[in-house]
C-alpha positions, 0 to 999 in steps of 0.5 A: 500500500505504501508503494502505491501511494496510500496513507494511513491516519489514526485518530482515537479508536478509528483508522482511516486509509486514504488513496493517492488522491486523498480520498478515504479508501476505508475506515476501520474500528479498533477491535482487541487493540488491533485494526482488521482489514479484509482484503479478500472480500469483494464489495461493490463500491461507487467511485467518484471521478477525480480530476487529473492533477498532471496538467495543473502541476505542469503549469505550476512547474513552469511548463516543465515536461511531464516525463521529467516531473514523473521521474522526479516524483518517483525518485524523491527529488522533491517533497509534496509532489503528487502522482502524475500521469504522462501525456503526449498532449502539449498545452498552447503555451508549450506549443508557442514557446518551445519551438527550437532548432536542431541540437549542437554537438557537445563532443569534447565538452569539459564539465566543472568539478566544483562550485564556480570552477567554470561559470557561463554567463550571458545577458538576455536582452535588452527588452524593448519593454522595461520591467516594473523596476525599469530593468531591461536585462536579466542575468544570474550570480550568487555564491560565497565561493571564488569565481575562477573561470568566466565564459561569455560571448563577445557581447558589448557588455562583456568586452569593455576595458572596465570589465576586463580590468575587473576580471584581472584584478580579482584573478578571474580567467575570462574566456570568449566564444568565437564570434557568431558561434553562440553554441560555444556558450551553449550552457547560458544560451540554453538556460536563457532559452529555457527561462523564456520557454517557461514564460508563456503561461498567462496573458500578462502585459509585457512589463511583467517580464521580470517577474516571469523570469524570476519565477522561471529561475525559481522553478528551474532550481527546483527541477531535475537537470542532467548536470546534477545526477539524482538531485535538483540544483537546490539540493545540490547547492543547499544540501536539503530537498525542496518542497513544492507544496507551496507552488501555484500557477503563475498569473492566476487570480488570487485574493489576499487577506486584509488585516483588521487594523487596515480596514473598518468593519464594513470594508472588504476583507480581501483584495483581488490580485494576480500571482506573479511570483515568490518572494526571495526575502520572506515566505510569501507570494508576490501578488500584483494588486489590480487597484493600487498597481503595486506588487505586494508580498502576502502570505494569506492568499486564496488562489483560483488557478483555473482563472486569469485576468483579461486585460482587454475586458478588465474581468476574470476569465476561466481557462479551458484546459480541454482544448487549445484555442483554434487561433493559437493552433493556427498561429503555431502551425504557421510558425507565427509565435508572438514575441511576447518579450520583444527580446533583441538578441545580444550582439555577437560579432567581430565588431563591437556595436555598442558598449556600456561602462561597468559603472553604469551596469552596476548602478542598475544592480542591487548588491545583496549580502546574504546572511544565514538564518539558521545553522544549517544554512552556513555549515559549509561556508568557511567565513561563518565557520570561523566566526562561530569558532571565534565566538565559542573561543571567546565564551570558553576563554571568559569561563562563561559556562561549564558542562553538567547534568540538568538538576531535577526541577530545572529547565534548560533554555535553548540557544541559537546562532545569529549571523551579521555582516558588518560593513565599513563606511565605504560599504566594504565588508569589515567582518563576519560576526556569529553570535551565540544567543540565548532564547530569552523568550523562554525565561521565566520572570522571577525564576530566571531573571529579576531586574533587567534595566541597563542605562544607555548613553543618549545621542545628545550626550555623545554629540555634546562630547564630540562638540567639546572635543572639536572645539578644544582640539581633543582626539576621540578614540573608539574601543570595542569590547569583544563579547561584552555581555560574556563578562557580566556575572549572573546571580541566578542559576541558568542552564542552556542547551549545547549549541548546534555544531559544537555538541561535545561527543559522548556528552549529548545529554548534558547542558551548560550552567552559566557563570556569566551572561550570554547574549539574549538573556534578559538580564545580560545588559544589566549584568554587563553594566554592573561589571564595567561600572565597578571596574571603572570606579575601581580605576578611580573614575566617578560616574556622572550624576546627570548621565549614568553612562558617563565616567570622569577622572580628574586630578588637581591641575593634571588632566581630565579623562572622559569615558562614554559607555554605549553598550560594548562601545567606549568613546575615550577622550581627554586633555592628556594623551598619555592618560588616554593611552594608559587607560586603553592598556588597562582595559585591554588587560582586563577585557578582550578589546579591539582598539579601533583608533580615532573614532570614525564610524559610530552608530551609523554616524561618520566622524572625521577628526582634523586639526580644524575640528570635527565633522559629523555626518551620515552620508553612507546611511543616507545613500543606503536609504536612497538605494533601498527606496530606488531613489539614488538616481532621482532629481534632487530638490532644494527644500524638503517640503513645498511652500505652504504645505499643510498636511491632514490625515484625510489627504489622499487615499489610504495606502494598501501597504503602509510599510514603505511610508513607515520605513521612509519616515523611520529612516528620516528620523534616524538621519536627524541625529546629524541633520537638524534640517530634517527634524521638522519634516520627519516629525510632521510625517510621523504624525500620520504613520497609523494610516498613511495615504498616497499624499503622505508617501509623496511628501516623504519621497520629496524629503528623500529627494532633498536628502539626495541633493544635500548628500555629504552635509553634516555638523561641523564643530570648529576649534574655539576657545570658549564653550558657551551654551545658547538656546533657541525656542519657537513655535508654530501656532495651531499648525495642525489641521486635524486637532489645531495643536501647535508645534514646539521646537528648540535648538541648543548650540555649543559654540558654532554647532548645534548639539541637540534639537527637537520638534514636537507637537504640543500636548494641549491646544494653545488659545493664542500665539503667546500661550503657544510660545510660553509653552514652547519655553518649557525647554528650560528643563533641557537647558538645565540638564545640559548646564549640569552636564557641562558643569560635571565635565568641568565647563561650568557656565558662569552666567545664565544660559541665554534662551532666545525667543521671538515673542515679547509677550511670552518673555513678559509672562515668564518674568511676571509672577502674578496670576491673572486671567490670561495665564491662570489656565496654563498648566503648572508644568509649563511654569518651570521657566519662571523658577529657572529664571529666578535661580539665574539658570536661564535668561530669556531674551528677545530676538527677531524672527529673522535670526530665530534658528528654531524656525527650522523646527516648526514650519516650512521655510523657503530655500534661502531661509533654510540656507541661512539657518543651516549655516547658523546651526553649523551644517556644512557640506564637506566631501571626504574621500574615505580610503580603505 
């Protein structure tokens, strides 16, 4: 029965037997703990007709021939493939797409014996119709192995000087075919033809050719081939059998579910689309939304594989699988097959007709570094194996654990490997990092952990330290503690399983008991903070009262040493270079550390230190964001927002996929770390993240176009004698159209450069501009905190900090301690400015609106106005060449 495809299911005291089609063949009840099946009894049965699924799977597998599919099913090439019947009948797509010439002789062909020993390459294109991503070619290359030999034709794209130099620099032997002899590169020519043959399935517009090709390649990697005996290319490459249970007919109609938070009670619960492929980044289907005209990745979809979309009638139509259309048969008999893709053949002649620079080709490519998602994915890659060995070595060197039996009543927590590729500012690979992480989600509160909070340095503190270093001419050094959390000592008894790939032979039943923390434990950050805090205080450092991650070491008339702690990163600076060197040596003796030298790249910020000062920007991050959203070649604009822009939550139509808009806004918010001019646009757009519309998305993309035109801009902290703090406060009264709330903004400068800024919608509705301005002056708390921090660092502000405001009435209210009808309704928390002025901490002064720097935080400004205010904030554009 097993050999004939029958299956058995046990449930309670009943045993059910199913045939190859999934129909119930027999149902047996238990008798005396056994199930009796009498095969010699001939009974009359009524059999229902079952549709042959062979044509369906023929179409699901990209029109691959049934004989090979049958061979794959019988030899267990893939999983979840049902029994198929072989038929000589060909569907219309096969008739139209698989006509070919006679075979070319393959005598004397040498086959490679290892990955990438010989790579055949050919570009298919250019397509006369660009894809939805504006592409006109397709090719393939993905591997972690070293490329040795590359064989191509004489196409113009392969014979440029740039490409030849590229091959020579990387030690790649470039072989060319004889002109007008594509048979010598038959591997690629045949593969391109196979890809195009599999493309004739549904009546889709030409702009979908890229999706068709991607799906064809996806299927070919899961189909049998003569090149690999007994395996599919997927199994030969990854070592695991692929499943085909998720495959669906390309181009069929499907309905994707709309989550509850994206619709109201009376809205439709699904949207109709066309299945156009499989996602390469997640386990989902790529579906073309017929209403939004966008491709969305969805996991929850219902497919109607016998239906397709008629683009002329704009309606759903059923497939007739029983016969071939007379019109198509007539065209096939006459040899008139429609050129669906409009492919122009690649030039293959003695004379190069047209060339294209290698740089222009790279600009149209997306380079992706694939990181493993599990241990099985990377078991054979040397870089990741070395990274895992390095991690285990660090764990054992620190005495993090010891092997023991699991005590009764205790539970062992699982561990997993997490892989990350770290990059340099110029985009090159810095190192491969493998981290052994505990599955902290399995920890039990009160048993496996107690308190978990650990302080982290604020970005305002880091920018303040960089500004001081720039103005005083100090150097800022960067130290990185390797596996910092492994140094934290645990108070609880915690047991973990042995990690994959490093199970001790003969001790498989034992577990590790942790003496120190591992990454992933909920209390690991707190344990590390206590460890480093006690060590720094042992060295004579004092923890700053106003910043728990800032440590200071002073000696009378000697030197000042400042340490800022951000998890496992140390920023070290001081007035005495010898003291800095001694501290680095003492840290390297206690912990395993990497001395990264002068601080140059930290939290996505690029820092350039020179004798003139320190320049800080996020140029690399901005470029990555532009590439992520396909705007690296867009036309720049000179202002982030159009003049007189007013946004409302009711503008435009709601987006079906709000993730793109939210991702753009999130990226912009992170760029505000060094770009004060982006603060107001980013916070304005963040007000509509719960339900963004196409209008909000358009504004967000305009801000990215502004980023494109201002690449290289950042904050410049020039060398100065005095460290003076100055503040600006402003508001935009009733600027919110939906709730009529005002926007508060402030900026604090240290010398000639901004160190902290904010743009925030007020929590209450201000009844006048004076009230809104007075509420905005609540920034006194930020000014007091900055003054205290500067005082701890030895730069005490002798006089009150000037807070500039362009509203005289608000200044008068702040100085007037008499309650009256105009101010008694204002919340008491906004009156902190009065107390600060009374104690001579803050001094409010009037400034004209022309020099009010905080205008940049509250409203849309013209280009000239923005340029002036950016100069006042110390924002400049310095193009720096990063040398590797």
